C-alpha positions in Angstrom: 0.0 0.0 0.0 1.6 3.3 -1.1 1.9 6.3 1.2 -0.8 9.0 0.9 -0.7 12.7 1.8 -3.4 14.0 4.2 -5.3 15.7 1.3 -5.8 12.2 -0.3 -6.9 10.4 2.9 -10.5 10.1 4.1 -11.4 8.5 7.5 -14.9 7.1 7.8 -16.5 5.1 10.6 -19.1 2.5 9.6 -21.9 2.5 12.1 -25.5 1.2 12.4 -27.8 -1.5 13.7 -26.4 -5.0 14.0 -26.9 -7.0 10.8 -27.4 -3.9 8.5 -24.5 -5.0 6.4 -21.5 -2.8 7.5 -19.0 -5.6 7.1 -20.5 -6.9 3.8 -20.3 -3.3 2.4 -16.6 -3.3 3.1 -16.2 -6.7 1.4 -18.1 -5.3 -1.6 -15.8 -2.2 -1.7 -12.7 -4.4 -1.6 -14.1 -6.6 -4.3 -15.0 -3.5 -6.5 -11.4 -2.2 -6.1 -9.7 -5.5 -6.9 -8.3 -6.3 -3.4 -10.2 -9.5 -3.1 -11.5 -11.8 -5.8 -14.7 -13.0 -4.2 -17.1 -11.6 -1.6 -16.6 -13.1 1.9 -19.7 -13.9 3.9 -20.0 -12.9 7.6 -21.8 -16.1 8.4 -19.0 -18.2 6.9 -16.3 -16.3 8.8 -14.5 -15.3 5.6 -14.6 -11.5 5.7 -11.5 -9.3 5.8 -13.0 -7.1 8.6 -14.2 -9.8 11.0 -11.1 -11.9 11.5 -11.1 -12.5 15.3 -11.7 -16.1 16.2 -14.6 -15.1 18.4 -16.2 -13.0 15.6 -16.0 -15.9 13.2 -17.6 -18.2 15.8 -20.4 -15.8 16.7 -21.1 -14.5 13.2 -21.0 -10.7 14.2 -18.5 -8.0 14.8 -17.3 -7.5 18.4 -14.4 -5.1 18.0 -13.4 -2.2 15.7 -11.2 -2.9 12.7 -9.6 -0.7 10.1 -9.9 -1.5 6.4 -8.3 0.9 3.9 -9.9 1.0 0.4 -7.8 2.6 -2.3 -9.9 4.2 -4.9 -9.1 6.9 -7.6 -5.8 7.8 -5.9 -7.6 8.2 -2.6 -7.2 6.1 0.5 -10.5 5.6 2.3 -9.7 4.3 5.8 -13.0 2.6 6.8 -13.3 1.9 10.6 -15.8 -0.9 10.9 -17.6 -1.0 14.2 -19.9 -3.6 16.0 -23.6 -3.0 15.7 -24.6 -4.6 19.1 -25.3 -2.0 21.7 -23.0 -3.7 24.3 -20.1 -2.5 22.2 -20.8 1.2 22.2 -17.3 1.8 23.6 -15.9 0.5 20.3 -18.1 3.1 18.4 -17.0 5.9 20.7 -13.3 5.2 20.1 -13.8 4.8 16.3 -15.6 8.2 16.1 -12.5 9.8 17.6 -10.4 8.6 14.7 -12.5 9.8 11.8 -13.8 12.9 10.1 -17.1 11.4 9.1 -19.4 8.4 9.7 -21.5 6.4 7.3 -24.6 5.1 8.9 -25.6 1.9 7.1 -29.3 1.3 7.0 -30.9 -2.0 6.0 -33.4 -0.8 3.4 -35.7 -3.7 4.0 -35.9 -2.9 7.8 -35.8 0.9 7.7 -34.9 3.0 10.7 -33.9 0.6 13.6 -32.8 1.3 17.2 -29.2 0.9 16.1 -29.8 3.6 13.4 -31.1 6.0 16.1 -28.2 5.2 18.4 -25.6 5.7 15.6 -27.1 9.0 14.7 -27.1 10.1 18.4 -23.4 9.1 18.8 -22.4 11.0 15.7 -24.2 14.1 17.0 -22.7 13.7 20.5 -19.1 13.7 19.0 -19.9 16.3 16.3 -19.0 13.9 13.5 -20.5 14.6 10.0 -22.9 11.9 8.8 -23.8 10.1 5.6 -26.5 7.5 5.2 -26.0 4.4 3.0 -29.1 2.4 2.2 -28.0 -1.2 1.8 -29.8 -4.3 0.7 -31.8 -2.4 -1.9 -32.1 -5.7 -3.9 -34.4 -7.3 -1.3 -38.0 -7.9 -2.1 -40.6 -5.2 -1.3 -38.0 -2.5 -0.6 -39.5 0.9 -1.3 -36.6 3.4 -1.3 -38.9 6.5 -1.3 -40.7 5.2 1.8 -37.4 4.6 3.6 -36.1 8.1 2.8 -39.4 9.5 4.0 -39.0 7.6 7.3 -35.4 8.9 7.6 -36.6 12.5 7.1 -39.4 12.0 9.6 -37.0 10.6 12.2 -34.0 12.8 11.7 -35.4 15.9 10.0 -34.8 17.8 6.8 -31.0 17.6 7.0 -31.4 14.1 5.4 -31.2 14.7 1.6 -30.7 12.9 -1.7 -28.2 14.5 -4.0 -30.2 13.6 -7.2 -32.7 16.5 -6.8 -30.5 19.6 -7.0 -33.4 22.0 -7.2 -34.9 21.1 -3.8 -31.4 20.9 -2.3 -30.3 24.4 -3.2 -32.3 26.3 -0.5 -31.1 23.9 2.1 -27.5 24.3 1.0 -27.7 28.1 0.7 -28.7 28.2 4.4 -25.3 27.0 5.4 -23.6 30.3 4.6 -24.8 34.0 4.7 -23.1 35.0 1.4 -24.7 32.0 -0.4 -28.1 32.8 1.0 -27.9 36.4 -0.2 -26.9 35.2 -3.7 -29.6 32.6 -3.7 -32.3 35.0 -2.7 -31.3 37.4 -5.5 -30.8 34.8 -8.2 -33.0 31.9 -7.0 -30.2 29.5 -7.9 -26.5 28.8 -7.1 -23.5 28.4 -9.4 -21.9 24.9 -9.5 -19.0 26.3 -7.4 -21.3 27.8 -4.8 -23.4 24.6 -4.7 -20.2 22.5 -4.1 -19.0 24.9 -1.4 -22.4 25.0 0.4 -22.7 21.2 0.2 -19.2 20.8 1.8 -20.1 23.4 4.5 -23.4 21.7 5.2 -21.9 18.2 5.5 -19.1 19.4 7.8 -21.6 21.2 10.1 -24.1 18.3 10.1 -26.8 20.4 8.5 -26.7 18.2 5.4 -26.7 14.4 5.6 -26.6 12.9 2.1 -28.3 9.5 1.4 -26.7 7.0 -1.0 -27.9 3.5 -1.9 -26.3 0.2 -2.8 -26.5 -3.5 -2.7 -23.4 -4.9 -1.0 -24.3 -8.5 -1.8 -24.8 -7.8 -5.5 -22.1 -5.1 -5.8 -24.6 -2.7 -7.2 -23.9 1.1 -6.6 -20.7 0.4 -4.6 -18.3 2.4 -6.8 -20.9 5.2 -6.9 -20.9 5.3 -3.1 -17.1 5.3 -3.0 -17.0 8.1 -5.6 -19.3 10.3 -3.5 -17.5 9.6 -0.2 -14.1 10.4 -1.9 -15.6 13.8 -3.0 -17.7 14.7 0.0 -16.1 13.4 3.2 -14.1 16.2 4.8 -10.4 15.7 4.6 -8.4 15.2 7.8 -6.6 18.6 7.2 -9.9 20.4 7.1 -10.7 19.2 10.7 -10.9 21.9 13.3 -7.8 22.0 15.6 -7.8 19.3 18.3 -8.1 20.4 22.0 -5.2 19.3 24.1 -3.2 20.2 27.3 0.5 21.0 27.3 3.0 19.8 29.9 1.9 22.7 32.2 -1.7 21.6 31.9 -2.5 24.7 29.9 -5.2 24.4 27.2 -3.8 24.4 23.6 -5.0 23.6 20.1 -3.2 21.1 17.8 -3.8 21.6 14.1 -3.8 18.7 11.6 -0.6 19.7 9.9 1.9 17.3 8.3 4.7 19.8 8.9 3.8 20.1 12.6 5.3 18.4 15.6 4.5 14.6 15.6 1.5 13.6 17.7 -1.0 10.8 17.6 -4.0 9.4 19.5 -4.2 5.7 20.3 -7.8 4.9 19.7 -7.8 1.1 19.8 -5.7 -1.7 21.2 -5.7 -5.2 19.7 -4.2 -8.3 21.4 -2.8 -10.3 18.5 -1.9 -14.0 19.2 1.3 -13.7 17.1 2.4 -10.1 17.3 1.2 -9.4 20.8 -0.2 -5.9 21.5 -1.1 -3.7 18.5 -2.0 -0.1 19.0 -4.1 1.7 16.3 -3.0 5.3 16.1 -4.7 8.3 14.4 -1.8 10.7 13.4 -3.0 14.1 14.4 0.1 16.2 13.6 3.4 15.8 11.9 4.7 12.4 10.7 5.3 9.2 12.6 8.1 7.0 11.3 9.3 3.5 11.8 12.2 3.3 14.2 11.4 6.7 15.7 11.4 7.1 19.5 8.2 8.8 20.7 7.0 9.8 24.2 3.9 8.7 25.9 2.6 11.7 27.9 0.4 9.7 30.2 2.8 7.0 31.3 5.8 9.4 30.9 7.8 6.8 29.1 9.7 6.6 25.8 8.4 4.1 23.2 10.3 2.8 20.2 8.2 2.6 17.0 9.6 -0.7 15.9 6.8 -2.7 14.2 5.0 -0.1 12.1 2.4 -1.0 9.5 -1.0 -0.4 7.9 -3.7 -2.9 8.7 -6.5 -4.1 6.4 -8.5 -6.4 8.8 -5.8 -8.9 10.0 -3.5 -8.3 7.0 -0.5 -6.1 7.6 1.6 -4.0 5.2 4.8 -2.4 6.3 4.6 1.4 6.5 7.8 3.5 6.5 5.8 6.4 7.8 2.3 7.8 8.4 1.4 11.5 7.9 -1.1 13.7 9.8 -4.6 12.5 9.1 -3.6 8.8 8.5 -4.3 5.7 10.6 -1.3 3.4 11.4 -0.8 0.3 13.5 2.2 0.0 15.9 3.2 -3.3 17.4 4.6 -4.0 20.9 4.3 -0.6 22.6 5.2 -1.4 26.2 3.7 1.5 28.2 0.8 2.5 26.0 -2.9 1.9 26.2 -6.1 3.1 24.5 -6.7 6.9 24.9 -2.9 7.7 25.2 -1.2 10.5 23.3 2.1 9.8 21.6 4.2 13.0 21.1 7.8 14.4 21.2 9.3 14.6 24.7 10.4 18.1 24.0 6.8 19.0 22.9 4.6 17.2 25.3 0.8 17.3 24.8 -2.2 15.3 26.0 -5.1 15.0 23.6 -8.6 14.6 25.1 -9.0 11.0 26.4 -11.6 8.8 24.8 -15.0 8.7 26.6 -16.2 5.3 27.5 -19.7 4.7 29.0 -20.0 3.8 32.7 -20.9 0.1 33.3 -24.6 -0.6 33.7 -24.4 -4.4 34.4 -22.2 -6.1 36.9 -21.6 -9.8 37.4 -19.7 -11.6 40.2 -17.1 -14.1 39.0 -14.9 -16.7 40.6 -12.2 -19.0 39.1 -13.7 -22.4 38.1 -10.5 -23.9 39.4 -9.2 -23.2 42.9 -5.9 -21.3 42.8 -6.5 -19.6 39.5 -7.2 -16.2 41.0 -3.9 -14.7 39.7 -4.5 -16.1 36.2 -8.0 -14.6 36.1 -6.8 -11.2 37.3 -3.9 -11.2 34.8 -6.1 -12.4 31.9 -8.9 -9.8 32.6 -6.3 -7.0 32.8 -5.0 -7.9 29.4 -8.5 -8.0 28.0 -9.2 -4.6 29.4 -6.4 -3.3 27.2 -8.5 -4.4 24.2 -11.8 -3.2 25.6 -11.5 -0.4 28.1 -15.3 -0.1 28.3 -15.5 -3.0 30.9 -14.2 -2.7 34.4 -12.8 -5.1 36.9 -13.4 -4.4 40.6 -12.7 -6.1 43.8 -15.3 -5.4 46.5 -13.4 -5.3 49.8 -16.6 -5.8 51.9 -18.2 -8.7 50.0 -14.7 -10.1 48.8 -16.1 -10.7 45.3 -14.6 -9.9 42.0 -17.0 -7.9 39.8 -17.0 -7.5 36.0 -18.9 -4.4 34.9 -20.0 -3.7 31.3 -22.8 -2.6 29.0 -24.7 -5.9 28.8 -24.8 -9.6 28.8 -23.4 -10.1 25.4 -20.3 -8.1 26.2 -19.7 -9.8 29.5 -20.2 -13.3 28.0 -17.7 -12.4 25.2 -15.2 -11.3 27.9 -15.5 -14.6 29.9 -15.3 -16.6 26.7 -12.2 -14.8 25.5 -10.6 -15.3 28.9 -11.0 -19.0 28.5 -10.0 -19.0 24.8 -7.0 -16.7 24.9 -5.6 -17.3 28.4 -6.9 -20.8 29.2 -8.7 -19.9 32.4 -12.4 -20.4 33.2 -14.6 -18.4 35.5 -18.1 -19.1 36.9 -20.7 -16.5 37.6 -21.9 -16.5 41.2 -24.8 -14.6 42.9 -23.7 -11.0 43.6 -23.6 -10.1 47.3 -24.8 -6.7 48.7 -22.3 -4.8 50.8 -24.9 -4.4 53.7 -23.9 -2.4 56.7 -24.9 -2.7 60.4 -25.6 0.2 62.7 -27.5 1.0 65.9 -30.6 3.0 66.6 -30.5 3.0 70.5 -28.1 3.3 73.4 -26.4 0.8 75.6 -24.1 0.7 78.6 -22.2 -2.5 79.0 -19.2 -4.1 80.6 -16.5 -6.1 78.8 -14.3 -8.1 81.1 -11.5 -10.4 80.0 -9.9 -12.5 82.8 -7.7 -15.4 82.1 -5.5 -17.2 84.7 -3.0 -19.8 83.7 0.0 -21.2 85.5 2.2 -18.1 84.9 1.1 -14.5 84.3 -2.6 -14.1 83.5 -4.6 -11.7 81.4 -6.9 -9.1 82.9 -8.8 -6.2 81.2 -12.1 -4.7 82.3 -14.0 -1.8 80.6 -17.4 -0.1 80.8 -18.4 1.5 77.5 -21.5 3.5 76.5 -22.6 3.0 72.9 -24.9 5.4 71.0 -25.7 6.4 67.3 -23.3 8.7 65.5 -23.4 10.7 62.2 -19.8 9.6 61.7 -18.6 6.1 60.8 -17.0 5.7 64.2 -16.4 8.0 67.1 -14.4 7.1 70.2 -13.9 9.1 73.4 -13.0 8.5 77.0 -14.4 10.0 80.2 -12.2 8.0 82.7 -11.6 9.3 86.3 -9.5 8.2 89.2 -7.2 6.0 87.1 -9.8 3.1 86.7 -8.1 2.3 83.4 -4.5 3.5 82.9 -4.2 5.9 79.9 -1.7 3.7 78.2 -4.4 1.0 77.7 -6.9 3.4 76.1 -5.5 3.1 72.5 -5.8 -0.7 72.8 -9.5 -0.3 73.7 -10.0 1.9 70.7 -8.1 -0.5 68.4 -10.2 -3.4 69.7 -13.4 -1.6 69.0 -12.2 -0.5 65.5 -11.4 -4.1 64.6 -14.8 -5.3 65.7 -16.4 -2.6 63.4 -15.4 -4.8 60.4 -17.9 -7.5 61.4 -21.2 -6.8 63.0 -23.3 -9.3 65.1 -26.4 -9.4 62.9 -25.0 -10.6 59.5 -21.3 -10.2 59.7 -21.4 -6.9 57.9 -19.2 -3.8 58.4 -20.6 -1.6 61.3 -21.0 2.1 60.9 -22.5 5.1 62.7 -21.4 4.2 66.2 -20.1 6.4 69.1 -18.3 4.6 71.9 -17.4 6.3 75.2 -15.0 4.4 77.6 -15.9 5.7 81.0 -14.9 3.1 83.6 -13.2 -0.2 84.2 -10.5 -1.8 86.3 -7.0 -3.3 85.8 -4.5 -5.6 87.5 -0.9 -4.5 88.2 0.6 -7.7 86.9 -1.9 -9.4 84.5 -3.2 -6.3 82.6 -1.7 -5.6 79.2 -2.8 -4.1 75.8 -4.0 -7.4 74.4 -6.2 -8.0 77.5 -7.9 -4.6 77.1 -8.3 -5.1 73.4 -10.1 -8.4 74.0 -12.2 -6.7 76.8 -13.2 -4.0 74.3 -14.3 -6.6 71.7 -16.5 -8.3 74.3 -18.1 -5.0 75.2 -18.7 -4.2 71.5 -20.5 -7.5 70.8 -22.7 -7.1 73.9 -23.2 -3.3 73.4 -24.2 -3.4 69.8 -26.8 -6.2 70.4 -28.3 -4.2 73.2 -28.4 -0.9 71.3 -31.2 -1.8 68.8 -29.0 -2.9 65.9 -30.3 -2.8 62.3 -29.2 -3.5 58.8 -28.5 -0.8 56.2 -28.5 -1.3 52.4 -26.9 0.8 49.7 -29.3 3.0 47.8 -28.4 4.0 44.2 -29.3 7.2 42.3 -30.3 6.6 38.7 -30.8 9.0 35.8 -32.9 7.1 33.3 -33.4 8.5 29.8 -36.4 7.0 27.9 -38.6 7.9 25.0 -42.1 9.3 26.0 -43.8 6.1 25.0 -42.1 4.1 27.7 -42.2 6.5 30.7 -45.2 4.8 32.3 -43.7 1.3 32.1 -40.4 2.5 33.5 -42.0 4.3 36.4 -44.2 1.2 37.2 -41.2 -1.0 37.1 -39.2 1.3 39.4 -42.0 1.2 42.0 -41.8 -2.6 42.0 -38.1 -2.4 42.8 -38.8 -0.4 46.0 -37.7 2.6 44.1 -38.9 6.3 44.1 -39.2 8.6 41.1 -37.9 12.0 42.4 -38.4 14.0 39.3 -38.7 14.2 35.6 -37.5 16.6 33.0 -38.2 16.7 29.2 -35.1 16.3 26.9 -34.4 18.7 24.0 -34.4 16.0 21.4 -37.6 14.3 22.7 -38.0 11.8 25.6 -37.7 12.2 29.3 -35.0 12.0 32.0 -36.3 10.4 35.2 -34.4 11.0 38.4 -34.9 8.0 40.6 -33.6 6.1 43.6 -33.7 2.4 44.4 -31.9 -0.1 46.6 -28.9 -1.8 44.9 -30.4 -5.2 45.8 -33.2 -4.6 43.3 -31.0 -3.4 40.5 -28.7 -6.2 39.5 -30.7 -7.0 36.3 -31.8 -3.5 35.6 -29.7 -3.0 32.5 -31.2 -6.1 30.9 -34.8 -5.3 31.9 -34.7 -1.6 30.8 -33.3 -2.7 27.4 -36.1 -5.2 27.0 -38.8 -2.8 28.3 -37.8 0.0 25.9 -36.6 -2.0 22.9 -33.1 -0.8 23.7 -34.1 2.8 23.5 -33.7 3.5 27.2 -30.4 4.2 29.0 -29.3 5.0 32.5 -26.4 6.2 34.6 -26.2 4.8 38.2 -24.2 6.0 41.2 -24.1 5.2 44.9 -26.2 7.7 46.9 -26.4 6.6 50.6 -27.2 3.8 53.0 -30.8 3.3 54.3 -32.3 0.9 56.8 -33.5 -2.4 55.3 -37.2 -3.1 55.8 -37.6 -5.5 58.8 -39.1 -8.4 56.9 -36.3 -8.4 54.4 -33.6 -7.8 57.1 -34.7 -10.9 59.0 -34.3 -13.1 55.9 -30.8 -11.7 55.3 -29.9 -12.4 59.0 -31.3 -15.9 58.9 -29.5 -16.7 55.6 -26.2 -15.5 57.2 -26.7 -17.6 60.3 -27.5 -20.7 58.1 -24.4 -20.1 56.1 -22.2 -19.9 59.2 -23.7 -23.1 60.6 -22.9 -24.9 57.3 -19.3 -23.9 57.3 
């Protein structure tokens, strides 16, 4: 593959609903340009774009891949993205590497949920859009009806380029001078039309619709032709926002003569080459053999293995200029979202935004002793997919995987077994309940142990009461009943007991303890004896001070179309939740502010998707702890006791 200048490069993300034909469109483009001799089929695992073993097995894309198509002395870098909603992180990273997105629409299905989500993602990241109607060869496809549906859903910005007359007014509206000329003359010159069209596409005010049949190869070259002409060049992109080494805001222009800088937008774990970093060159030129600086890890990296990728195929690249996409192998200190730059000219481009996890599962190694292997394998997989998280809950002692949905989490556990030979099982997720007290108590804790030699003696009287703080300790001793040097041991003994309450073995919070009396023995008293005495007082004192269980309550912001608001509110009530407020959204739909106990929300991501046909979304954060209703609390306590008895 020859080298291209920025003016001859176009970077385009392929986005859309799962199964709309993104990968097949790429196959058709490669066939039309002579790169392949026959059309690969997704279901047969023969496509250039879907080469990962898991993708071939599943029959759908699960990660982003770059496929350059050379056409009429232009290089079109297509970034193929998965259509399943669980892999929205892949779409986010792809949109950071391109100057436009082609939303592929299955003409036989019309506007689908994935079409709407792709449109919203492009809008969120300010990426110019094109729509490609695919599968036009299918029976009963009515192109005019589909275009009318697109216009109804997305507005008048959706246009077909065949009808210049109706387009002119739309295009004139992109620029004041053009509008003046149009109002005087009622038409635009060819030059003005082309200028207005470019401006309209770049601003998102004009979204052209093309049509093709990827399976039959019909219209493919025409689409490539239009994309070559109309997709904004990398050099026309507005300067990128960044921070310099003093954390001052700066702008980085896409300039081949500028200082070298690139954004790592995707990491691939290759079974033969190891780690491959896909880099969008933002400024200057990156060259094979060059030493570059990672401004996040603050480490030098040697650009040894340097190549262009087309699916899994690699072609050596001596250099890559501003605007191009290149693959770099075996970078030691680099991960997705990092900026590569000169050490003498350090910058940090904006990191890539990944959605917060909405679904968590608890996992354990299937084989005892594999904990380290599981942790290491999952950490490696996170390099490929930073949209999932790995957390260790110190209270429940469970390992949690968090992601966007069941498909993503199933793929991760399958890859863990396939790539790293370690199997995990999903176990019920535990709630980090807490214990506290609602009343007061006044108790003695006495530890007396006499053996042949020196004995142990510690005696304390402690008052327990509720507190707004996690733990408060004070002493009101008089007359030397407990020597001052033993007071820290009493506090330490109480603090250690706070880790495991008497009701259900949960962490204790909101307790005030005042040591006010006690006794000691000149010979047998020591720190350990007073620590044990404090723990005895704690166990007795908490039980006598009306203990209760607390549960974590989560705050949710749920975004749903108007049609589903009633169902979502009804479901929230069933989950012991409260709807605190509701506000309309600018683009339609409602945002619901709600609260519900964490215990009722483990499956919420799955249920909301099902309830709203995947049109609903939510963000969830911990809000506070609240008392568990007594009927539920008793069951939790009984289950804990039964578990202890069976140990």
